[in-house]
MMTF fields as JSON, N, C-alpha, C and O atoms, coordinates in Angstrom:
{
  "mmtfVersion": "1.0.0",
  "mmtfProducer": "UNKNOWN",
  "numBonds": 351,
  "numAtoms": 352,
  "numGroups": 88,
  "numChains": 1,
  "numModels": 1,
  "chainsPerModel": [1],
  "groupsPerChain": [88],
  "chainIdList": ["A"],
  "bondAtomList": [4, 2, 8, 6, 12, 10, 16, 14, 20, 18, 24, 22, 28, 26, 32, 30, 36, 34, 40, 38, 44, 42, 48, 46, 52, 50, 56, 54, 60, 58, 64, 62, 68, 66, 72, 70, 76, 74, 80, 78, 84, 82, 88, 86, 92, 90, 96, 94, 100, 98, 104, 102, 108, 106, 112, 110, 116, 114, 120, 118, 124, 122, 128, 126, 132, 130, 136, 134, 140, 138, 144, 142, 148, 146, 152, 150, 156, 154, 160, 158, 164, 162, 168, 166, 172, 170, 176, 174, 180, 178, 184, 182, 188, 186, 192, 190, 196, 194, 200, 198, 204, 202, 208, 206, 212, 210, 216, 214, 220, 218, 224, 222, 228, 226, 232, 230, 236, 234, 240, 238, 244, 242, 248, 246, 252, 250, 256, 254, 260, 258, 264, 262, 268, 266, 272, 270, 276, 274, 280, 278, 284, 282, 288, 286, 292, 290, 296, 294, 300, 298, 304, 302, 308, 306, 312, 310, 316, 314, 320, 318, 324, 322, 328, 326, 332, 330, 336, 334, 340, 338, 344, 342, 348, 346],
  "bondOrderList": [1, 1, 1, 1, 1, 1, 1, 1, 1, 1, 1, 1, 1, 1, 1, 1, 1, 1, 1, 1, 1, 1, 1, 1, 1, 1, 1, 1, 1, 1, 1, 1, 1, 1, 1, 1, 1, 1, 1, 1, 1, 1, 1, 1, 1, 1, 1, 1, 1, 1, 1, 1, 1, 1, 1, 1, 1, 1, 1, 1, 1, 1, 1, 1, 1, 1, 1, 1, 1, 1, 1, 1, 1, 1, 1, 1, 1, 1, 1, 1, 1, 1, 1, 1, 1, 1, 1],
  "groupList": [{"groupName": "MET", "atomNameList": ["N", "CA", "C", "O"], "elementList": ["N", "C", "C", "O"], "formalChargeList": [0, 0, 0, 0], "bondAtomList": [1, 0, 2, 1, 3, 2], "bondOrderList": [1, 1, 2], "singleLetterCode": "M", "chemCompType": "L-PEPTIDE LINKING"}, {"groupName": "LYS", "atomNameList": ["N", "CA", "C", "O"], "elementList": ["N", "C", "C", "O"], "formalChargeList": [0, 0, 0, 0], "bondAtomList": [1, 0, 2, 1, 3, 2], "bondOrderList": [1, 1, 2], "singleLetterCode": "K", "chemCompType": "L-PEPTIDE LINKING"}, {"groupName": "ILE", "atomNameList": ["N", "CA", "C", "O"], "elementList": ["N", "C", "C", "O"], "formalChargeList": [0, 0, 0, 0], "bondAtomList": [1, 0, 2, 1, 3, 2], "bondOrderList": [1, 1, 2], "singleLetterCode": "I", "chemCompType": "L-PEPTIDE LINKING"}, {"groupName": "GLU", "atomNameList": ["N", "CA", "C", "O"], "elementList": ["N", "C", "C", "O"], "formalChargeList": [0, 0, 0, 0], "bondAtomList": [1, 0, 2, 1, 3, 2], "bondOrderList": [1, 1, 2], "singleLetterCode": "E", "chemCompType": "L-PEPTIDE LINKING"}, {"groupName": "GLY", "atomNameList": ["N", "CA", "C", "O"], "elementList": ["N", "C", "C", "O"], "formalChargeList": [0, 0, 0, 0], "bondAtomList": [1, 0, 2, 1, 3, 2], "bondOrderList": [1, 1, 2], "singleLetterCode": "G", "chemCompType": "PEPTIDE LINKING"}, {"groupName": "ASP", "atomNameList": ["N", "CA", "C", "O"], "elementList": ["N", "C", "C", "O"], "formalChargeList": [0, 0, 0, 0], "bondAtomList": [1, 0, 2, 1, 3, 2], "bondOrderList": [1, 1, 2], "singleLetterCode": "D", "chemCompType": "L-PEPTIDE LINKING"}, {"groupName": "ARG", "atomNameList": ["N", "CA", "C", "O"], "elementList": ["N", "C", "C", "O"], "formalChargeList": [0, 0, 0, 0], "bondAtomList": [1, 0, 2, 1, 3, 2], "bondOrderList": [1, 1, 2], "singleLetterCode": "R", "chemCompType": "L-PEPTIDE LINKING"}, {"groupName": "PHE", "atomNameList": ["N", "CA", "C", "O"], "elementList": ["N", "C", "C", "O"], "formalChargeList": [0, 0, 0, 0], "bondAtomList": [1, 0, 2, 1, 3, 2], "bondOrderList": [1, 1, 2], "singleLetterCode": "F", "chemCompType": "L-PEPTIDE LINKING"}, {"groupName": "VAL", "atomNameList": ["N", "CA", "C", "O"], "elementList": ["N", "C", "C", "O"], "formalChargeList": [0, 0, 0, 0], "bondAtomList": [1, 0, 2, 1, 3, 2], "bondOrderList": [1, 1, 2], "singleLetterCode": "V", "chemCompType": "L-PEPTIDE LINKING"}, {"groupName": "ALA", "atomNameList": ["N", "CA", "C", "O"], "elementList": ["N", "C", "C", "O"], "formalChargeList": [0, 0, 0, 0], "bondAtomList": [1, 0, 2, 1, 3, 2], "bondOrderList": [1, 1, 2], "singleLetterCode": "A", "chemCompType": "L-PEPTIDE LINKING"}, {"groupName": "SER", "atomNameList": ["N", "CA", "C", "O"], "elementList": ["N", "C", "C", "O"], "formalChargeList": [0, 0, 0, 0], "bondAtomList": [1, 0, 2, 1, 3, 2], "bondOrderList": [1, 1, 2], "singleLetterCode": "S", "chemCompType": "L-PEPTIDE LINKING"}, {"groupName": "LEU", "atomNameList": ["N", "CA", "C", "O"], "elementList": ["N", "C", "C", "O"], "formalChargeList": [0, 0, 0, 0], "bondAtomList": [1, 0, 2, 1, 3, 2], "bondOrderList": [1, 1, 2], "singleLetterCode": "L", "chemCompType": "L-PEPTIDE LINKING"}, {"groupName": "TYR", "atomNameList": ["N", "CA", "C", "O"], "elementList": ["N", "C", "C", "O"], "formalChargeList": [0, 0, 0, 0], "bondAtomList": [1, 0, 2, 1, 3, 2], "bondOrderList": [1, 1, 2], "singleLetterCode": "Y", "chemCompType": "L-PEPTIDE LINKING"}, {"groupName": "THR", "atomNameList": ["N", "CA", "C", "O"], "elementList": ["N", "C", "C", "O"], "formalChargeList": [0, 0, 0, 0], "bondAtomList": [1, 0, 2, 1, 3, 2], "bondOrderList": [1, 1, 2], "singleLetterCode": "T", "chemCompType": "L-PEPTIDE LINKING"}, {"groupName": "PRO", "atomNameList": ["N", "CA", "C", "O"], "elementList": ["N", "C", "C", "O"], "formalChargeList": [0, 0, 0, 0], "bondAtomList": [1, 0, 2, 1, 3, 2], "bondOrderList": [1, 1, 2], "singleLetterCode": "P", "chemCompType": "L-PEPTIDE LINKING"}, {"groupName": "GLN", "atomNameList": ["N", "CA", "C", "O"], "elementList": ["N", "C", "C", "O"], "formalChargeList": [0, 0, 0, 0], "bondAtomList": [1, 0, 2, 1, 3, 2], "bondOrderList": [1, 1, 2], "singleLetterCode": "Q", "chemCompType": "L-PEPTIDE LINKING"}, {"groupName": "HIS", "atomNameList": ["N", "CA", "C", "O"], "elementList": ["N", "C", "C", "O"], "formalChargeList": [0, 0, 0, 0], "bondAtomList": [1, 0, 2, 1, 3, 2], "bondOrderList": [1, 1, 2], "singleLetterCode": "H", "chemCompType": "L-PEPTIDE LINKING"}],
  "groupTypeList": [0, 1, 2, 3, 2, 4, 5, 6, 7, 1, 4, 8, 2, 9, 3, 9, 8, 3, 10, 4, 11, 12, 13, 10, 14, 3, 5, 8, 8, 14, 14, 4, 8, 8, 13, 4, 9, 11, 6, 11, 7, 9, 9, 5, 15, 9, 6, 14, 15, 9, 11, 6, 3, 10, 2, 9, 3, 9, 11, 9, 5, 9, 6, 3, 8, 10, 3, 9, 3, 2, 3, 9, 9, 11, 9, 3, 13, 0, 16, 4, 11, 9, 9, 6, 4, 2, 14, 3],
  "groupIdList": [1, 2, 3, 4, 5, 6, 7, 8, 9, 10, 11, 12, 13, 14, 15, 16, 17, 18, 19, 20, 21, 22, 23, 24, 25, 26, 27, 28, 29, 30, 31, 32, 33, 34, 35, 36, 37, 38, 39, 40, 41, 42, 43, 44, 45, 46, 47, 48, 49, 50, 51, 52, 53, 54, 55, 56, 57, 58, 59, 60, 61, 62, 63, 64, 65, 66, 67, 68, 69, 70, 71, 72, 73, 74, 75, 76, 77, 78, 79, 80, 81, 82, 83, 84, 85, 86, 87, 88],
  "secStructList": [7, 7, 7, 7, 7, 7, 2, 2, 2, 2, 2, 2, 2, 2, 2, 2, 0, 0, 0, 0, 0, 7, 1, 1, 2, 2, 2, 2, 1, 7, 6, 6, 1, 2, 2, 2, 2, 2, 2, 2, 2, 2, 2, 2, 2, 2, 6, 6, 6, 2, 2, 2, 2, 2, 2, 2, 2, 2, 2, 6, 7, 7, 1, 7, 7, 7, 1, 6, 6, 2, 2, 2, 2, 2, 2, 2, 2, 4, 4, 4, 6, 6, 6, 6, 6, 7, 7, 7],
  "xCoordList": [39.839, 38.791, 39.808, 40.384, 40.013, 40.484, 39.073, 38.706, 38.796, 38.047, 38.966, 40.168, 37.977, 38.798, 37.765, 36.662, 37.995, 37.418, 37.759, 38.783, 36.968, 36.222, 37.6, 37.744, 38.273, 38.542, 38.286, 38.931, 36.712, 36.112, 36.008, 35.935, 36.031, 36.001, 37.763, 38.355, 38.022, 39.67, 40.36, 41.297, 39.907, 40.312, 39.521, 40.205, 37.808, 37.548, 37.873, 37.582, 38.652, 39.917, 40.945, 41.122, 41.76, 42.881, 42.6, 43.545, 41.386, 41.062, 41.192, 42.153, 39.983, 40.086, 40.887, 41.023, 41.898, 43.073, 44.224, 44.753, 44.326, 44.902, 44.474, 45.021, 43.401, 42.814, 43.202, 43.262, 43.492, 43.845, 42.963, 42.987, 41.926, 41.108, 40.765, 40.031, 41.877, 41.789, 43.882, 44.762, 43.944, 45.535, 46.014, 47.142, 44.929, 45.118, 43.714, 42.561, 44.074, 43.049, 41.856, 40.658, 42.645, 42.108, 40.733, 39.703, 41.49, 40.527, 39.176, 38.052, 39.401, 38.539, 37.162, 35.994, 37.495, 36.698, 37.431, 37.977, 36.785, 36.837, 36.836, 35.713, 37.911, 37.189, 36.046, 35.786, 35.127, 33.996, 33.332, 32.227, 33.698, 32.389, 31.495, 30.325, 32.774, 32.661, 32.031, 31.42, 32.252, 30.936, 29.853, 28.9, 29.656, 28.746, 27.426, 26.254, 28.136, 27.812, 26.838, 25.692, 27.973, 27.773, 26.578, 25.963, 26.638, 25.107, 23.742, 22.784, 23.723, 22.992, 22.101, 20.948, 23.045, 23.192, 22.406, 21.995, 22.468, 21.998, 20.757, 19.768, 21.026, 18.978, 18.084, 16.855, 18.701, 18.155, 17.749, 17.245, 18.101, 18.024, 17.523, 17.185, 17.285, 16.649, 15.039, 13.941, 15.336, 13.284, 12.462, 11.342, 12.466, 11.812, 11.624, 11.019, 11.996, 12.556, 11.292, 10.218, 11.694, 11.116, 9.649, 8.959, 9.15, 7.374, 6.864, 5.833, 7.949, 7.436, 7.04, 6.019, 8.293, 7.154, 6.47, 5.686, 6.177, 5.058, 4.081, 3.178, 4.068, 2.344, 2.413, 1.33, 3.534, 3.187, 2.207, 1.149, 2.518, 2.035, 0.919, 0.054, 0.716, -0.812, -1.39, -2.506, -0.729, -1.819, -2.407, -3.57, -1.31, -1.717, -2.311, -2.589, -2.943, -4.015, -4.711, -4.534, -6.135, -7.458, -8.508, -9.659, -7.839, -9.227, -9.626, -8.965, -10.444, -10.595, -10.296, -11.048, -9.128, -9.102, -9.591, -9.962, -9.321, -10.338, -8.931, -8.085, -9.426, -8.18, -7.44, -6.495, -7.84, -6.614, -6.28, -6.378, -6.105, -5.436, -4.198, -3.169, -4.741, -3.207, -2.268, -1.056, -2.751, -2.349, -1.764, -1.623, -1.614, -1.345, 0.388, 1.595, -0.561, 0.698, 1.715, 2.896, 1.002, 2.208, 3.551, 4.72, 2.786, 3.261, 4.303, 5.199, 3.651, 4.792, 6.144, 7.371, 5.614, 6.559, 7.593, 8.822, 6.819, 7.94, 8.702, 9.708, 8.544, 9.346, 9.907, 10.68, 10.222, 10.771, 11.956, 12.45, 12.127, 12.541, 13.523, 14.693, 13.291, 14.252, 14.946, 16.166, 14.433, 14.79, 16.274, 17.388, 15.782, 17.051, 18.2, 19.317, 17.543, 18.416, 18.427, 19.357, 16.932, 16.307, 15.349, 14.171, 15.951, 15.54, 14.264, 13.914, 12.995, 11.412, 11.875, 11.309],
  "yCoordList": [18.656, 19.683, 19.453, 18.396, 21.117, 20.271, 20.935, 22.044, 19.913, 20.613, 21.129, 20.908, 21.994, 22.37, 22.279, 22.664, 21.712, 21.748, 22.378, 23.061, 22.288, 23.932, 22.905, 21.734, 24.444, 23.61, 22.583, 21.563, 23.036, 21.607, 19.994, 18.931, 20.217, 18.961, 18.452, 17.378, 19.514, 18.797, 18.579, 17.789, 19.209, 18.375, 17.138, 16.121, 16.949, 15.536, 14.792, 13.618, 15.136, 14.125, 13.236, 12.023, 14.696, 14.858, 13.765, 13.003, 13.603, 13.231, 11.577, 10.86, 11.13, 9.583, 9.348, 8.143, 9.863, 9.352, 8.596, 7.484, 9.889, 10.278, 8.95, 8.613, 8.685, 7.826, 6.192, 5.345, 6.172, 4.607, 3.54, 2.345, 4.85, 3.881, 3.76, 3.038, 5.066, 5.01, 5.26, 5.314, 5.312, 5.096, 6.282, 6.759, 6.761, 7.77, 9.119, 8.747, 10.302, 10.842, 10.471, 10.722, 9.676, 9.38, 7.942, 7.646, 7.175, 6.105, 6.746, 6.309, 7.689, 8.583, 9.144, 8.807, 9.743, 9.745, 9.876, 10.559, 8.428, 7.809, 8.601, 9.08, 9.095, 9.848, 9.642, 10.274, 8.613, 8.858, 8.994, 8.45, 9.588, 10.168, 11.628, 11.902, 12.24, 13.306, 13.595, 14.63, 12.305, 12.058, 11.522, 11.709, 10.882, 10.688, 11.845, 11.988, 12.417, 13.778, 14.266, 13.989, 15.091, 15.459, 14.893, 15.413, 13.706, 12.623, 13.296, 13.692, 13.364, 13.156, 14.517, 14.616, 15.445, 17.152, 17.793, 18.896, 16.69, 16.863, 16.461, 16.942, 14.952, 14.479, 15.385, 15.373, 16.072, 16.752, 18.381, 19.23, 18.417, 19.354, 19.362, 20.441, 18.371, 18.092, 17.739, 17.953, 17.146, 16.877, 18.03, 17.575, 18.718, 19.882, 20.721, 21.79, 20.333, 20.612, 19.514, 19.901, 18.352, 17.208, 17.297, 16.987, 17.888, 18.344, 19.293, 19.159, 20.389, 21.854, 21.715, 22.274, 20.142, 19.366, 19.237, 20.051, 17.962, 18.193, 18.209, 17.473, 19.177, 20.48, 21.093, 21.492, 21.407, 22.328, 21.388, 21.811, 20.213, 19.182, 19.001, 18.812, 19.082, 18.932, 19.88, 19.743, 21.592, 22.627, 22.599, 22.906, 22.116, 22.266, 21.705, 21.871, 20.153, 19.086, 19.56, 19.68, 20.096, 19.786, 19.234, 19.61, 17.984, 17.458, 17.072, 17.687, 16.302, 16.129, 14.664, 13.875, 14.287, 12.896, 12.393, 13.06, 11.053, 10.042, 11.053, 11.81, 10.361, 9.867, 8.756, 8.661, 7.454, 7.092, 7.588, 6.426, 7.989, 8.431, 9.433, 9.709, 9.894, 11.001, 10.115, 10.032, 9.608, 8.232, 7.46, 8.439, 6.773, 6.537, 7.132, 6.897, 7.947, 8.824, 9.184, 8.889, 10.219, 9.692, 8.888, 9.125, 7.841, 6.857, 6.205, 5.393, 6.953, 6.298, 8.057, 8.006, 8.802, 9.913, 9.134, 9.062, 8.729, 8.701, 7.046, 6.646, 6.812, 5.151, 5.4, 4.449, 6.48, 7.232, 8.727, 9.578, 8.628, 9.569, 8.286, 8.63, 7.271, 6.63, 5.837, 5.675, 5.509, 5.257, 5.684, 5.163, 6.722, 7.718, 7.966, 8.478, 7.448, 7.92, 8.988, 9.728, 9.161, 10.631, 10.334, 10.016, 10.477, 9.868, 10.223, 11.191, 9.322, 10.302, 10.821, 11.788],
  "zCoordList": [-25.179, -24.037, -23.039, -22.783, -22.27, -20.968, -19.663, -19.275, -19.468, -18.284, -17.149, -16.995, -16.262, -14.779, -14.045, -14.434, -12.78, -12.164, -10.837, -10.87, -9.359, -9.053, -7.203, -6.853, -6.601, -5.105, -4.726, -4.484, -4.641, -3.209, -3.951, -3.335, -5.705, -5.894, -6.31, -6.41, -6.421, -6.704, -4.872, -4.762, -3.723, -2.51, -2.287, -2.165, -2.179, -2.087, -2.85, -2.623, -4.148, -4.882, -4.35, -4.235, -3.977, -3.145, -1.83, -1.627, -0.9, 0.273, -0.297, -0.017, -1.176, -1.946, -2.171, -1.956, -2.63, -2.626, -1.767, -1.765, -0.988, 0.189, 1.811, 2.862, 1.171, 2.094, 2.091, 2.981, 0.293, -0.01, -0.462, -0.756, -0.355, -1.272, -2.962, -3.637, -3.298, -4.535, -4.815, -3.956, -5.676, -6.298, -6.738, -6.616, -7.326, -8.351, -9.012, -9.228, -9.18, -9.426, -10.385, -10.252, -11.581, -12.628, -12.139, -12.743, -10.468, -10.274, -9.599, -9.848, -8.834, -8.777, -9.572, -9.377, -10.165, -11.688, -13.53, -14.396, -13.055, -14.781, -15.855, -16.007, -17.003, -18.228, -18.886, -19.91, -18.306, -18.93, -17.818, -17.79, -16.845, -15.744, -16.593, -16.858, -16.776, -17.7, -18.81, -19.076, -19.699, -20.921, -20.54, -21.297, -19.57, -19.088, -18.477, -18.824, -17.604, -16.925, -18.609, -18.962, -19.315, -20.291, -21.466, -22.396, -20.919, -22.025, -21.155, -21.82, -20.154, -19.252, -19.667, -20.088, -19.391, -19.497, -21.055, -21.413, -21.555, -23.528, -23.594, -24.146, -22.583, -23.008, -21.796, -21.865, -20.824, -20.18, -20.483, -19.747, -21.597, -22.869, -23.749, -24.236, -24.265, -25.852, -25.117, -25.629, -23.787, -23.346, -22.961, -22.729, -22.863, -23.481, -24.456, -24.528, -24.918, -26.883, -27.626, -28.087, -27.586, -27.481, -27.571, -28.543, -26.119, -25.24, -26.425, -27.084, -26.541, -27.657, -28.446, -28.846, -29.537, -30.547, -30.668, -31.154, -30.28, -29.404, -29.192, -29.59, -28.426, -28.217, -29.218, -29.647, -29.943, -31.72, -32.363, -32.829, -32.392, -33.742, -33.577, -34.433, -31.295, -31.419, -31.66, -32.162, -31.332, -31.766, -33.107, -33.368, -34.13, -35.456, -36.048, -37.235, -34.656, -35.833, -35.085, -33.873, -36.104, -35.352, -35.144, -34.922, -35.265, -35.196, -33.579, -32.743, -33.165, -31.551, -31.605, -32.178, -30.968, -30.58, -28.519, -27.553, -28.732, -27.156, -26.517, -26.992, -24.783, -24.402, -24.411, -23.629, -25.546, -25.142, -26.632, -27.024, -27.304, -28.374, -27.99, -28.607, -26.641, -26.786, -25.674, -25.872, -24.765, -23.356, -25.338, -26.07, -25.741, -27.039, -27.318, -27.259, -27.609, -28.449, -27.578, -27.757, -26.038, -24.843, -25.023, -25.327, -24.681, -24.245, -26.013, -26.248, -26.635, -28.069, -27.775, -27.69, -27.733, -27.501, -26.004, -25.991, -25.082, -23.9, -24.544, -23.957, -24.876, -25.834, -26.653, -26.772, -27.847, -28.456, -27.833, -28.572, -26.37, -25.94, -25.286, -25.12, -25.009, -23.429, -25.072, -25.037, -26.028, -26.845, -27.125, -27.164, -27.27, -27.682, -26.336, -26.412, -25.188, -23.918, -23.518, -23.197, -23.525, -22.08, -21.048, -20.885, -20.697, -18.973, -18.9, -19.575, -17.824, -18.284, -17.267, -16.756]
}
């Protein structure tokens, strides 16, 4: 896939190379940066879905639960999300 960046960022990259701090545009924006940004985007998109699923599960379960059980379930969910690379 080819990714185009806007003129604003092209200028930022060009200035960085011209400053002598970087030898090429690839030094300014390594290929892995885009992948990392997309990974964060995907994680950010997954968080609301995981929350909706958790809420739907809770609503489907009509039993009464204690505050401690709720806290434990929330902690378990957050731990599971963190293990999948989804930040808190």
